[in-house]
C-alpha positions as CSV (number, residue, x, y, z in Angstrom):
1,X,0.0,0.0,0.0
2,X,1.4,3.4,-1.1
3,X,0.3,6.9,0.0
4,X,1.5,10.4,-0.8
5,X,1.8,13.4,1.4
6,X,2.8,17.1,1.4
7,X,4.5,19.0,4.2
8,X,4.4,22.8,3.5
9,X,7.3,25.0,4.7
10,X,6.8,26.0,8.3
11,X,3.5,24.0,8.2
12,X,1.8,27.0,6.5
13,X,-0.2,26.5,3.4
14,X,-0.9,30.3,3.3
15,X,2.8,31.0,3.0
16,X,3.1,28.6,0.1
17,X,0.0,30.1,-1.6
18,X,1.4,33.7,-1.2
19,X,4.8,32.7,-2.6
20,X,3.1,30.8,-5.5
21,X,0.9,33.8,-6.4
22,X,3.9,36.2,-6.4
23,X,6.1,33.9,-8.5
24,X,3.3,33.0,-11.0
25,X,2.4,36.7,-11.3
26,X,6.0,37.4,-12.2
27,X,5.6,35.3,-15.3
28,X,3.1,37.8,-16.7
29,X,5.5,40.7,-16.4
30,X,6.4,41.3,-20.0
31,X,10.1,40.7,-20.4
32,X,12.2,42.7,-22.7
33,X,12.3,40.2,-25.5
34,X,9.6,41.5,-27.8
35,X,11.8,41.2,-30.8
36,X,12.0,37.5,-30.2
37,X,10.0,35.1,-32.3
38,X,7.2,33.2,-30.5
39,X,9.3,30.0,-30.3
40,X,12.2,31.6,-28.4
41,X,9.6,33.4,-26.2
42,X,8.0,30.1,-25.2
43,X,11.4,28.6,-24.4
44,X,12.2,31.3,-21.9
45,X,8.7,31.2,-20.5
46,X,9.0,27.4,-19.9
47,X,12.4,27.8,-18.2
48,X,11.0,30.4,-15.8
49,X,7.9,28.3,-15.1
50,X,10.0,25.3,-14.3
51,X,12.1,27.4,-11.8
52,X,8.9,28.6,-10.1
53,X,7.6,25.0,-9.9
54,X,11.0,23.9,-8.3
55,X,10.6,26.6,-5.7
56,X,7.1,25.5,-4.9
57,X,8.1,21.8,-4.8
58,X,10.8,22.6,-2.3
59,X,8.3,24.5,-0.1
60,X,5.7,21.6,-0.3
61,X,8.3,18.8,0.4
62,X,6.2,15.9,-1.1
63,X,6.7,12.4,0.5
64,X,5.7,8.8,-0.1
65,X,4.9,6.1,2.4
66,X,4.8,2.3,1.5
67,X,4.8,-1.1,3.3
68,X,6.8,-4.2,2.7
69,X,7.5,-7.6,4.4
70,X,11.1,-8.2,5.6
71,X,13.0,-9.9,8.4
72,X,14.5,-7.7,11.1
73,X,18.3,-7.7,11.7
74,X,19.1,-9.1,15.2
75,X,22.0,-10.1,17.5
76,X,22.9,-13.5,18.9
77,X,25.2,-13.4,22.0
78,X,27.8,-16.1,22.6
79,X,28.7,-16.5,26.3
80,X,32.1,-18.2,26.9
81,X,33.1,-19.4,30.4
82,X,36.3,-17.7,31.5
83,X,36.6,-19.3,34.9
84,X,39.5,-21.4,36.0
85,X,37.5,-24.7,35.7
86,X,37.9,-24.4,31.9
87,X,41.6,-25.5,32.3
88,X,40.2,-29.0,33.1
89,X,39.9,-31.8,30.5
90,X,36.9,-31.6,28.3
91,X,36.7,-35.3,27.6
92,X,37.0,-34.6,23.9
93,X,40.2,-35.4,22.0
94,X,42.4,-34.5,24.9
95,X,41.5,-30.8,24.7
96,X,41.0,-28.6,27.7
97,X,37.6,-27.0,28.1
98,X,39.1,-23.6,27.1
99,X,40.5,-25.0,23.8
100,X,37.2,-26.7,23.1
101,X,35.4,-23.3,23.6
102,X,37.7,-21.8,21.0
103,X,36.8,-24.5,18.6
104,X,33.2,-23.9,19.2
105,X,33.7,-20.2,18.5
106,X,35.3,-20.9,15.2
107,X,32.3,-23.0,14.1
108,X,29.9,-20.3,15.3
109,X,31.9,-17.6,13.4
110,X,31.7,-19.6,10.2
111,X,27.9,-19.7,10.5
112,X,27.8,-16.1,11.4
113,X,29.8,-15.2,8.2
114,X,27.2,-17.0,6.1
115,X,24.3,-15.0,7.6
116,X,26.0,-11.7,8.2
117,X,23.3,-9.8,6.3
118,X,20.7,-10.8,8.9
119,X,22.6,-11.6,12.1
120,X,25.3,-10.1,14.2
121,X,27.1,-12.6,16.5
122,X,28.6,-10.8,19.6
123,X,31.1,-12.6,21.9
124,X,31.1,-12.3,25.7
125,X,33.1,-13.9,28.4
126,X,31.8,-14.6,31.9
127,X,33.0,-15.7,35.3
128,X,31.6,-13.8,38.3
129,X,30.4,-11.1,35.9
130,X,29.8,-10.6,32.1
131,X,32.3,-8.9,29.9
132,X,32.0,-8.0,26.1
133,X,34.8,-9.3,23.9
134,X,36.3,-7.2,21.1
135,X,37.4,-8.5,17.7
136,X,40.4,-7.0,15.8
137,X,40.3,-5.3,12.5
138,X,40.4,-8.7,10.8
139,X,37.3,-9.7,12.6
140,X,39.3,-12.3,14.7
141,X,38.9,-12.9,18.4
142,X,42.1,-13.1,20.5
143,X,41.9,-15.7,23.3
144,X,44.1,-15.6,26.4
145,X,46.4,-18.5,27.1
146,X,44.4,-19.7,30.1
147,X,41.1,-18.7,31.7
148,X,41.7,-17.4,35.3
149,X,38.2,-16.4,36.6
150,X,38.0,-17.1,40.3
151,X,34.4,-18.1,40.5
152,X,31.4,-18.7,38.2
153,X,28.0,-17.0,38.4
154,X,25.9,-18.1,35.4
155,X,22.8,-16.4,36.7
156,X,24.5,-13.0,36.9
157,X,25.9,-13.4,33.4
158,X,22.5,-14.0,32.0
159,X,20.9,-11.2,34.0
160,X,23.5,-8.7,32.9
161,X,23.1,-9.8,29.3
162,X,19.4,-9.1,29.4
163,X,20.1,-5.5,30.3
164,X,23.0,-5.0,27.9
165,X,22.2,-2.5,25.1
166,X,23.0,-3.7,21.6
167,X,22.6,-2.0,18.2
168,X,19.9,-4.5,17.2
169,X,17.5,-6.6,19.3
170,X,18.8,-9.7,21.1
171,X,17.4,-12.7,19.3
172,X,19.1,-15.6,21.2
173,X,22.0,-16.8,23.3
174,X,24.6,-19.5,22.8
175,X,25.8,-20.5,26.3
176,X,29.2,-22.4,26.6
177,X,30.8,-23.7,29.8
178,X,30.5,-26.5,32.3
179,X,27.4,-25.3,34.2
180,X,29.1,-25.4,37.6
181,X,28.3,-22.4,39.8
182,X,30.9,-21.6,42.4
183,X,29.8,-18.1,43.5
184,X,28.7,-18.0,47.1
185,X,25.4,-16.6,48.0
186,X,24.6,-15.4,44.5
187,X,21.3,-13.5,44.2
188,X,20.9,-14.6,40.6
189,X,19.0,-17.8,39.9
190,X,20.0,-19.0,36.3
191,X,16.9,-21.2,36.1
192,X,14.5,-18.4,36.9
193,X,16.3,-16.0,34.6
194,X,16.3,-18.5,31.7
195,X,12.5,-18.6,32.1
196,X,12.4,-14.9,31.5
197,X,14.4,-15.4,28.3
198,X,11.8,-18.0,27.2
199,X,9.0,-15.6,27.9
200,X,10.8,-12.9,25.8
201,X,11.1,-15.4,22.9
202,X,14.9,-15.4,23.3
203,X,16.1,-19.0,23.0
204,X,19.2,-20.2,24.8
205,X,21.3,-22.9,23.0
206,X,23.6,-24.6,25.5
207,X,26.8,-26.5,24.6
208,X,28.7,-28.0,27.5
209,X,32.5,-28.2,27.6
210,X,33.0,-31.0,30.1
211,X,32.9,-34.8,30.0
212,X,29.6,-36.7,30.0
213,X,28.9,-39.3,32.7
214,X,30.7,-42.6,31.8
215,X,33.6,-41.1,29.9
216,X,37.1,-41.6,31.2
217,X,37.4,-38.0,32.2
218,X,34.3,-38.3,34.4
219,X,35.9,-40.6,37.0
220,X,36.2,-38.7,40.3
221,X,36.3,-39.1,44.0
222,X,35.4,-36.1,46.2
223,X,35.2,-35.9,50.0
224,X,32.5,-33.4,50.9
225,X,30.7,-32.1,54.0
226,X,33.6,-32.5,56.5
227,X,33.4,-29.7,59.1
228,X,36.2,-27.2,58.8
229,X,36.5,-26.8,62.6
230,X,35.7,-29.0,65.6
231,X,35.9,-27.7,69.1
232,X,35.7,-30.4,71.8
233,X,36.8,-31.1,75.3
234,X,39.3,-33.8,76.2
235,X,38.0,-37.4,76.6
236,X,34.7,-36.5,75.0
237,X,33.3,-38.6,72.1
238,X,33.6,-37.0,68.7
239,X,32.0,-38.1,65.4
240,X,33.7,-37.2,62.2
241,X,31.0,-37.0,59.5
242,X,31.1,-36.3,55.8
243,X,30.1,-37.7,52.4
244,X,32.0,-39.4,49.7
245,X,30.9,-38.6,46.1
246,X,32.0,-41.4,43.7
247,X,31.6,-41.0,39.9
248,X,32.4,-43.6,37.3
249,X,33.8,-46.1,39.8
250,X,31.1,-48.7,39.9
251,X,32.5,-51.9,41.4
252,X,35.8,-50.4,42.4
253,X,37.1,-50.6,46.0
254,X,37.7,-47.1,47.3
255,X,39.7,-46.9,50.6
256,X,38.8,-44.1,53.0
257,X,41.4,-43.3,55.7
258,X,41.0,-40.9,58.7
259,X,44.2,-39.6,60.4
260,X,44.9,-37.3,63.3
261,X,47.9,-35.0,63.1
262,X,49.2,-33.4,66.3
263,X,51.1,-30.1,66.7
264,X,54.3,-32.0,66.4
265,X,53.4,-33.1,62.9
266,X,53.0,-36.8,63.8
267,X,50.1,-38.6,62.3
268,X,48.1,-41.6,63.7
269,X,45.5,-43.5,61.7
270,X,42.2,-43.5,63.5
271,X,40.2,-45.7,61.1
272,X,40.0,-47.0,57.6
273,X,37.0,-48.1,55.5
274,X,36.7,-49.8,52.1
275,X,33.8,-48.4,50.1
276,X,32.4,-50.0,46.9
277,X,30.0,-47.8,44.9
278,X,27.1,-49.5,43.1
279,X,25.9,-46.5,41.0
280,X,27.7,-44.4,38.4
281,X,27.2,-41.3,40.5
282,X,26.8,-42.1,44.1
283,X,26.9,-40.1,47.3
284,X,27.7,-42.1,50.5
285,X,27.7,-40.7,54.0
286,X,30.4,-41.8,56.5
287,X,30.7,-41.4,60.3
288,X,33.9,-42.2,62.2
289,X,33.9,-41.9,66.0
290,X,36.9,-41.0,68.1
291,X,37.7,-40.0,71.7
292,X,39.2,-36.5,72.0
293,X,42.9,-36.7,72.9
294,X,44.8,-34.5,75.3
295,X,44.3,-30.7,75.0
296,X,45.9,-29.1,72.0
297,X,45.4,-28.2,68.3
298,X,45.0,-31.1,65.9
299,X,44.3,-31.7,62.2
300,X,41.9,-34.4,61.1
301,X,42.6,-35.7,57.6
302,X,40.0,-37.7,55.6
303,X,41.6,-38.9,52.4
304,X,41.2,-41.4,49.6
305,X,44.0,-42.5,47.3
306,X,43.8,-41.3,43.8
307,X,41.9,-43.6,41.4
308,X,42.9,-44.5,37.9
309,X,41.6,-41.9,35.4
310,X,40.9,-39.1,37.8
311,X,41.4,-35.7,36.3
312,X,41.5,-33.9,39.7
313,X,42.8,-35.4,42.9
314,X,42.9,-32.4,45.1
315,X,39.3,-33.1,46.2
316,X,40.4,-36.5,47.5
317,X,41.4,-35.1,50.8
318,X,39.6,-32.9,53.4
319,X,41.1,-31.3,56.4
320,X,39.3,-30.4,59.6
321,X,41.0,-28.5,62.5
322,X,40.2,-29.9,65.9
323,X,40.7,-27.8,69.1
324,X,40.7,-30.0,72.2
325,X,40.3,-28.0,75.4
326,X,40.6,-28.9,79.0
327,X,38.3,-27.5,81.7
328,X,35.2,-27.1,79.5
329,X,31.9,-27.6,81.3
330,X,28.5,-28.9,80.3
331,X,25.3,-27.6,81.8
332,X,21.8,-29.0,81.7
333,X,19.0,-26.4,81.9
334,X,15.6,-27.8,82.8
335,X,12.6,-25.5,82.3
336,X,8.9,-25.8,82.7
337,X,7.6,-22.6,81.0
338,X,8.6,-21.0,77.6
339,X,9.1,-17.6,79.3
340,X,11.3,-14.7,78.5
341,X,13.9,-15.4,81.2
342,X,15.1,-18.6,79.6
343,X,15.5,-16.9,76.2
344,X,17.9,-14.3,77.4
345,X,19.6,-16.5,80.0
346,X,20.5,-19.0,77.3
347,X,21.7,-16.3,75.1
348,X,24.1,-15.0,77.7
349,X,25.4,-18.4,78.7
350,X,25.9,-19.5,75.1
351,X,28.1,-16.4,74.6
352,X,30.8,-18.2,76.7
353,X,32.6,-20.7,74.4
354,X,33.8,-22.8,77.3
355,X,30.3,-23.5,78.5
356,X,28.1,-26.0,76.7
357,X,24.4,-25.4,77.6
358,X,21.9,-28.1,76.8
359,X,18.2,-27.0,77.2
360,X,15.2,-29.2,78.0
361,X,11.7,-27.9,78.4
362,X,9.1,-30.0,80.2
363,X,5.8,-28.0,79.8
364,X,2.8,-28.6,82.1
365,X,0.7,-30.1,79.3
366,X,2.9,-33.2,79.6
367,X,1.9,-33.9,83.2
368,X,0.2,-37.1,82.3
369,X,3.7,-38.5,81.5
370,X,5.3,-37.2,84.7
371,X,7.8,-38.1,86.1
372,X,9.9,-37.8,83.0
373,X,12.8,-40.3,82.8
374,X,15.9,-38.2,83.6
375,X,17.8,-40.7,85.7
376,X,20.4,-41.2,83.0
377,X,21.4,-37.6,82.6
378,X,21.1,-36.8,86.4
379,X,23.1,-39.8,87.6
380,X,26.0,-39.9,85.2
381,X,29.0,-37.5,84.9
382,X,27.9,-36.1,81.6
383,X,26.8,-32.7,83.2
384,X,28.9,-30.6,85.6
385,X,25.9,-28.5,86.8
386,X,22.2,-28.2,86.6
387,X,19.8,-25.2,86.3
388,X,16.2,-25.7,87.3
389,X,13.7,-23.0,86.2
390,X,9.9,-22.8,86.7
391,X,9.5,-26.6,86.8
392,X,7.3,-28.4,89.3
393,X,9.0,-31.2,91.4
394,X,6.4,-33.7,90.1
395,X,8.2,-33.6,86.7
396,X,11.2,-35.3,88.4
397,X,9.6,-37.5,91.0
398,X,11.1,-38.3,94.4
399,X,13.5,-40.9,93.3
400,X,15.2,-38.7,90.6
401,X,15.4,-35.8,93.0
402,X,17.2,-38.0,95.4
403,X,19.7,-38.8,92.6
404,X,20.1,-35.0,91.9
405,X,20.7,-34.3,95.6
406,X,23.4,-36.9,95.7
407,X,25.1,-35.4,92.6
408,X,25.2,-32.0,94.3
409,X,26.7,-33.5,97.5
410,X,29.3,-35.2,95.3
411,X,30.4,-32.0,93.7
412,X,27.9,-31.0,90.9
413,X,26.7,-27.4,90.8
414,X,23.0,-26.5,91.1
415,X,21.3,-23.2,90.3
416,X,17.6,-22.5,90.8
417,X,15.5,-19.7,89.3
418,X,12.3,-18.1,90.5
419,X,8.8,-18.9,89.2
420,X,5.2,-19.8,90.1
421,X,6.2,-23.5,90.3
422,X,9.7,-23.0,91.8
423,X,10.6,-23.6,95.5
424,X,7.4,-23.9,97.6
425,X,5.2,-23.4,94.6
426,X,6.8,-26.4,93.0
427,X,6.4,-28.7,96.0
428,X,10.1,-28.9,96.7
429,X,9.5,-28.5,100.4
430,X,8.4,-32.1,100.5
431,X,11.2,-33.4,98.2
432,X,14.7,-34.7,98.9
433,X,16.1,-31.6,97.3
434,X,14.8,-29.5,100.3
435,X,17.8,-30.8,102.3
436,X,20.4,-29.1,100.0
437,X,18.5,-25.8,99.4
438,X,19.7,-22.8,101.5
439,X,16.2,-21.6,102.4
440,X,13.5,-23.2,104.7
441,X,10.7,-24.5,102.5
442,X,7.1,-25.3,103.5
443,X,6.4,-29.1,103.5
444,X,3.1,-29.9,101.8
445,X,2.8,-26.5,100.0
446,X,2.4,-26.5,96.2
447,X,0.9,-24.2,93.6
448,X,-2.1,-26.0,91.8
449,X,-1.9,-25.9,88.0
450,X,-4.5,-23.7,86.5
451,X,-5.4,-22.0,89.8
452,X,-4.8,-18.4,91.0
453,X,-1.3,-17.8,92.2
454,X,-0.9,-18.2,96.0
455,X,0.0,-14.7,97.3
456,X,1.9,-16.0,100.3
457,X,4.6,-17.5,98.1
458,X,5.5,-14.3,96.2
459,X,6.6,-10.7,96.6
460,X,4.7,-8.3,94.2
461,X,6.0,-5.1,92.7
462,X,9.4,-4.0,91.6
463,X,12.5,-5.3,93.5
464,X,15.7,-3.4,93.1
465,X,18.7,-5.7,93.8
466,X,21.5,-4.7,96.1
467,X,24.6,-6.8,96.6
468,X,25.4,-7.8,100.2
469,X,29.1,-7.9,101.0
470,X,31.7,-9.1,98.5
471,X,31.0,-12.3,96.6
472,X,32.3,-13.5,93.1
473,X,28.7,-13.8,91.8
474,X,27.8,-10.2,92.5
475,X,31.2,-8.6,91.8
476,X,30.4,-6.8,88.5
477,X,33.2,-4.3,89.0
478,X,36.1,-3.3,91.3
479,X,35.5,-1.2,94.5
480,X,32.9,1.5,94.3
481,X,32.3,0.8,90.6
482,X,30.4,-2.4,91.6
483,X,27.7,-0.5,93.5
484,X,27.4,1.9,90.6
485,X,26.9,-0.9,88.1
486,X,24.2,-2.5,90.2
487,X,22.2,0.8,90.3
488,X,22.1,0.7,86.5
489,X,20.3,-2.6,86.4
490,X,16.5,-2.5,86.1
491,X,14.4,-3.8,89.1
492,X,12.9,-7.3,88.9
493,X,9.2,-7.8,88.4
494,X,8.4,-9.6,91.7
495,X,10.1,-12.6,93.2
496,X,9.5,-15.8,95.2
497,X,8.9,-15.3,98.9
498,X,11.0,-17.5,101.0
499,X,10.0,-18.4,104.6
500,X,13.5,-18.2,106.2
501,X,17.1,-18.5,105.1
502,X,18.8,-21.4,106.9
503,X,21.4,-20.5,109.4
504,X,24.3,-22.8,108.7
505,X,28.0,-22.6,107.7
506,X,28.5,-22.0,104.0
507,X,25.1,-20.3,103.5
508,X,25.2,-16.6,102.5
509,X,22.7,-14.0,101.3
510,X,24.5,-12.2,98.6
511,X,21.8,-9.9,97.3
512,X,18.6,-8.4,98.7
513,X,16.0,-5.9,97.6
514,X,15.9,-2.4,99.0
515,X,13.8,-3.7,101.9
516,X,16.5,-6.3,102.7
517,X,14.3,-9.2,101.6
518,X,16.6,-12.0,100.4
519,X,16.7,-12.5,96.6
520,X,20.0,-14.3,95.9
521,X,21.5,-16.9,98.2
522,X,24.6,-19.0,97.8
523,X,25.5,-22.1,99.8
524,X,28.0,-25.0,99.9
525,X,26.6,-28.5,100.2
526,X,29.1,-31.3,100.6
527,X,31.5,-30.9,97.7
528,X,28.9,-29.0,95.6
529,X,27.5,-25.6,95.5
530,X,23.9,-24.2,95.2
531,X,22.8,-20.8,94.0
532,X,19.2,-19.8,94.5
533,X,17.6,-16.8,92.7
534,X,14.1,-15.7,93.8
535,X,13.5,-13.6,90.6
536,X,12.9,-14.6,87.0
537,X,13.0,-11.3,85.2
538,X,16.7,-10.4,84.7
539,X,15.7,-10.3,81.0
540,X,14.8,-6.6,81.8
541,X,18.6,-5.9,82.1
542,X,19.2,-7.2,78.6
543,X,16.3,-5.2,77.0
544,X,17.4,-2.0,78.8
545,X,20.8,-2.1,77.0
546,X,22.8,-3.9,79.8
547,X,23.6,-7.0,77.8
548,X,27.2,-7.1,78.9
549,X,26.3,-7.0,82.6
550,X,23.6,-9.7,82.0
551,X,26.2,-11.9,80.4
552,X,28.7,-11.3,83.1
553,X,26.3,-12.0,86.0
554,X,25.1,-15.3,84.6
555,X,28.5,-16.5,83.6
556,X,29.9,-15.6,87.1
557,X,26.9,-17.4,88.7
558,X,27.6,-20.6,86.8
559,X,31.3,-20.5,87.3
560,X,30.8,-20.0,91.0
561,X,28.5,-23.1,91.4
562,X,31.2,-25.0,89.4
563,X,33.8,-23.9,91.9
564,X,35.7,-21.6,89.6
565,X,35.6,-18.3,91.4
566,X,38.5,-16.6,89.6
567,X,38.7,-16.4,85.8
568,X,41.8,-14.9,84.2
569,X,41.5,-12.6,81.3
570,X,42.7,-13.9,77.9
571,X,42.2,-13.7,74.1
572,X,40.9,-16.1,71.5
573,X,40.7,-16.1,67.7
574,X,37.8,-16.9,65.4
575,X,38.2,-17.4,61.6
576,X,35.2,-17.3,59.3
577,X,36.8,-20.2,57.4
578,X,39.6,-22.6,58.2
579,X,40.0,-24.0,54.6
580,X,40.9,-21.2,52.1
581,X,41.8,-20.9,48.5
582,X,44.4,-18.6,47.0
583,X,43.4,-15.0,46.4
584,X,40.4,-15.4,48.7
585,X,39.7,-12.9,51.5
586,X,38.8,-14.1,54.9
587,X,37.3,-12.2,57.9
588,X,38.6,-12.9,61.5
589,X,37.8,-11.9,65.0
590,X,40.0,-11.3,68.1
591,X,37.8,-12.0,71.2
592,X,38.8,-10.7,74.6
593,X,37.9,-12.6,77.8
594,X,37.7,-9.9,80.5
595,X,38.0,-12.4,83.4
596,X,36.7,-12.0,86.9
597,X,38.1,-8.5,87.2
598,X,36.3,-7.4,83.9
599,X,39.4,-5.8,82.5
600,X,38.8,-3.8,79.4
601,X,40.1,-4.9,76.1
602,X,43.8,-3.8,75.8
603,X,44.8,-1.4,73.1
604,X,48.1,-3.1,72.3
605,X,46.8,-6.3,70.6
606,X,48.9,-7.2,67.5
607,X,47.7,-9.7,64.9
608,X,49.9,-11.4,62.4
609,X,49.8,-14.3,59.9
610,X,52.6,-16.8,60.2
611,X,53.3,-18.4,56.8
612,X,54.5,-22.0,56.1
613,X,58.1,-20.7,55.5
614,X,58.1,-19.0,58.9
615,X,57.8,-15.5,57.7
616,X,55.0,-13.3,59.1
617,X,52.7,-10.5,57.9
618,X,51.1,-7.9,60.2
619,X,47.4,-7.4,59.9
620,X,45.5,-4.3,61.0
621,X,42.3,-4.6,63.0
622,X,39.4,-2.4,64.1
623,X,37.4,-2.5,67.3
624,X,33.8,-3.7,66.8
625,X,32.6,-3.7,70.5
626,X,33.9,-3.9,74.0
627,X,35.3,-7.4,73.6
628,X,35.9,-7.9,69.9
629,X,38.4,-6.8,67.2
630,X,37.8,-7.6,63.6
631,X,40.0,-7.7,60.5
632,X,40.4,-9.1,57.0
633,X,43.3,-10.9,55.3
634,X,43.6,-11.8,51.6
635,X,45.3,-15.1,51.0
636,X,48.6,-14.9,49.1
637,X,51.7,-17.0,48.8
638,X,52.2,-20.7,48.7
639,X,49.7,-23.4,49.9
640,X,50.1,-25.0,53.3
641,X,49.3,-24.6,56.9
642,X,49.3,-21.0,58.1
643,X,48.7,-19.6,61.6
644,X,46.8,-16.6,62.7
645,X,48.4,-15.2,65.9
646,X,47.2,-12.5,68.3
647,X,49.4,-11.0,71.0
648,X,48.6,-8.7,73.9
649,X,51.6,-6.4,74.4
650,X,51.3,-4.8,77.8
651,X,53.1,-1.6,78.8
652,X,56.3,-2.5,80.8
653,X,55.9,-1.5,84.4
654,X,52.3,-0.5,84.1
655,X,49.3,-1.9,86.0
656,X,48.9,-4.6,83.4
657,X,52.5,-5.6,83.2
658,X,52.1,-9.3,83.2
659,X,53.2,-12.1,80.8
660,X,52.1,-11.4,77.3
661,X,48.8,-13.2,76.3
662,X,48.8,-15.0,73.0
663,X,46.4,-17.0,70.9
664,X,47.2,-19.0,67.7
665,X,44.8,-20.5,65.2
666,X,46.1,-22.6,62.3
667,X,44.3,-22.7,59.0
668,X,44.9,-24.3,55.6
669,X,45.5,-22.6,52.3
670,X,44.8,-25.0,49.4
671,X,46.8,-25.1,46.2
672,X,43.8,-25.3,43.8
673,X,41.0,-22.8,43.5
674,X,37.3,-23.6,44.2
675,X,36.9,-23.7,40.4
676,X,39.2,-26.8,40.2
677,X,37.7,-28.6,43.1
678,X,34.8,-30.2,41.2
679,X,35.7,-31.5,37.7
680,X,32.2,-32.8,36.8
681,X,29.9,-30.4,34.8
682,X,26.4,-29.7,36.0
683,X,24.6,-31.1,33.0
684,X,21.3,-31.1,34.9
685,X,21.5,-27.3,35.3
686,X,22.3,-26.8,31.6
687,X,19.3,-29.0,30.7
688,X,17.0,-26.9,32.8
689,X,18.2,-23.7,31.3
690,X,17.7,-25.0,27.7
691,X,14.3,-26.5,28.5
692,X,13.0,-23.2,29.9
693,X,13.5,-21.7,26.4
694,X,12.6,-24.8,24.4
695,X,9.4,-23.3,22.9
696,X,11.5,-20.3,21.7
697,X,14.0,-22.7,20.0
698,X,16.4,-23.4,22.9
699,X,18.2,-26.7,23.2
700,X,21.1,-28.6,24.8
701,X,23.5,-29.7,22.1
702,X,27.0,-31.1,21.7
703,X,29.8,-29.5,19.8
704,X,29.0,-31.2,16.5
705,X,25.4,-30.1,16.6
706,X,26.2,-26.5,17.5
707,X,26.5,-25.1,14.0
708,X,23.3,-26.7,12.8
709,X,21.5,-25.5,16.0
710,X,22.6,-21.9,15.3
711,X,21.5,-22.2,11.6
712,X,18.1,-23.4,12.7
713,X,17.8,-20.4,15.0
714,X,18.8,-18.1,12.1
715,X,16.3,-19.7,9.7
716,X,13.6,-19.3,12.3
717,X,14.4,-15.6,12.6
718,X,14.5,-15.2,8.9
719,X,11.1,-16.8,8.5
720,X,9.6,-14.3,11.0
721,X,9.0,-11.5,8.5
722,X,7.2,-8.4,9.8
723,X,5.4,-5.6,8.0
724,X,7.7,-2.7,7.9
725,X,6.5,0.9,7.1
726,X,9.0,2.8,5.0
727,X,8.8,6.5,4.1
728,X,10.7,8.9,1.8
729,X,10.4,12.7,1.7
730,X,12.1,15.1,-0.6
731,X,15.2,16.4,1.1
732,X,15.6,13.6,3.6
733,X,18.8,12.5,1.9
734,X,21.8,14.6,0.9
735,X,21.5,13.3,-2.7
736,X,18.0,14.9,-3.0
737,X,19.5,18.2,-2.0
738,X,22.4,18.0,-4.4
739,X,20.1,17.0,-7.3
740,X,17.7,19.8,-6.5
741,X,20.5,22.4,-6.3
742,X,22.1,21.1,-9.5
743,X,18.8,21.2,-11.5
744,X,18.0,24.7,-10.2
745,X,21.4,26.0,-11.1
746,X,21.3,24.3,-14.5
747,X,18.0,26.1,-15.3
748,X,19.2,29.5,-14.2
749,X,22.4,29.0,-16.1
750,X,20.5,27.9,-19.2
751,X,18.3,31.0,-19.1
752,X,21.3,33.2,-18.7
753,X,23.1,31.6,-21.6
754,X,20.1,31.9,-23.9
755,X,19.6,35.5,-23.0
756,X,23.2,36.2,-23.8
757,X,23.1,34.2,-27.0
758,X,19.9,36.1,-28.2
759,X,21.5,39.4,-27.2
760,X,18.9,40.2,-24.6
761,X,19.2,42.8,-21.9
């Protein structure tokens, strides 16, 4: 369909009409060529008329619009994996995956040259991000010797491609690589993003560069899931757990060995297992128990000898660092109500790395099963101390409370908290435990479940605590500072009302309220210790911003019932990871243990990394809070076992002039990168990406099928002709202007030449 149009100068038909009238009127002005014959007169008249018409034509700017069917020019992006995993074998003719990608590019370029009129093929590389590649003047792409990308993020590459601006619309993608994503915590899901490509009718053709299952290059053993760090106490039972991934080794005997290496470098074999896989790709869990040795730093090695045909053997070994400590304690906390106090108490106690707190709640709705069988945990030596919260004595039963009483007399610690079913309200006055408690309880008294609270058993209102005398539990600061710190703590919301405090050696009221009513009592029973707290709302301290004092109070309380009145200050190190790769950054913490005296964190803490060759590198730190320094170190140098070391350098002769405090933490730097740790491609992921764009023409192909798959995509694009509106207006092109100017000049010159020839004025 064709249509014509006019566009008058300045959009004014009036202007054109005025100019036309003036010019046409000029034709009737009689020229001075009366002596000319009629033929010559007509020639000059026609020349002037044509000039007038040319002027009017320029002012009207005529145009033509027509439609035609044609295919639209488009872009196909080729994404090539530039991560270090492309250095691995491809399983094809002995080529590396990087060399195979180069072969794929040559095949794609040949196809691109054949259809250059319709398609532009644009190359990109990707690892943790997408990068456009440039071709030289000869339209050749220069490849680096080896790919060196640290991690792979396929989802991010596709996401960035979808927002990349190209000269022509993106019609499809050719994705090359091995499909293995190694980027940690990536926010880009390649499967979800590929669905968006399918919805936009942009197919993704996927060609993998790694070996298929069953090929010689697919044979691999990988030890996975072994914890990087184990922290245990001496003589405790430890279970080393992990998984063994076996590919292409059906029927083979694979020996797994677990060794323990001490600080002196001597290794001892803990256990060996022979594993026979029954599937081509099988994941088998393993668990190997051991008894923690003497205190110290150890390395646990889980390793499998290299198997014939393995491309990568660095993943045949996994190292775990085991810190064995002496003096650690284990506490059992028994609670009857899911109340606020237990939440914040557990939070404070768990902040102490040397205290392991196990929590067991026995709610009242389980009363039909009381007493709960606890004899095993109460009678054995598994726990060093016990905490009893708002839990009725019926949950234990008389026999088990007799066992607990004996444990306390034999040296175990016992701490009791306030509550509606604690002390008298829990019926403990009629239980064997009444003999070891520091207060006089009422036999036969007990708070009925579901009934109003017995007022004679509780103090109402706010109770502000005040320490009595000097005691390790209530010593939050030195001298006058201790009283100041206690005034900062919020009052308790009520407390249990005790009848009398027993008058016996070893029993001491260590805190009262402002009316001298006893709230916190400590006592010694046989070889054990008991601490009784009448309140159950110290959580108010935490929520009012006194988290540090809350932690200190409960830690000191537990250490006292355990017989550890004095705790020396010290430092410890925490690494975010203990197994690192080259060029990786790792965050660490230096934690200060303030001790009983609550010494502030020193200013002269130096941190350094000691390398395998003995050299060291200083690392700067920043203060995060009152007890923590933080820093970051970027891995460099050779592989091996490194040490992170922190030292407290005290001022000579000053108040803190003691022996320097030090802490060391070994860690492993591995020779290979995370990209080389898993040699098997993720064909399942590639299949999902291709399937999500299948309706648009996406597919998963091998190298031989790649050129034909690209041609099929091009033919599909060529067949999708669209109706294109085209327009042409006089003056749009420079050629129009030059032709117009030339014709106008030719006519003027012609008239001038004729006038001269005919001897006209």
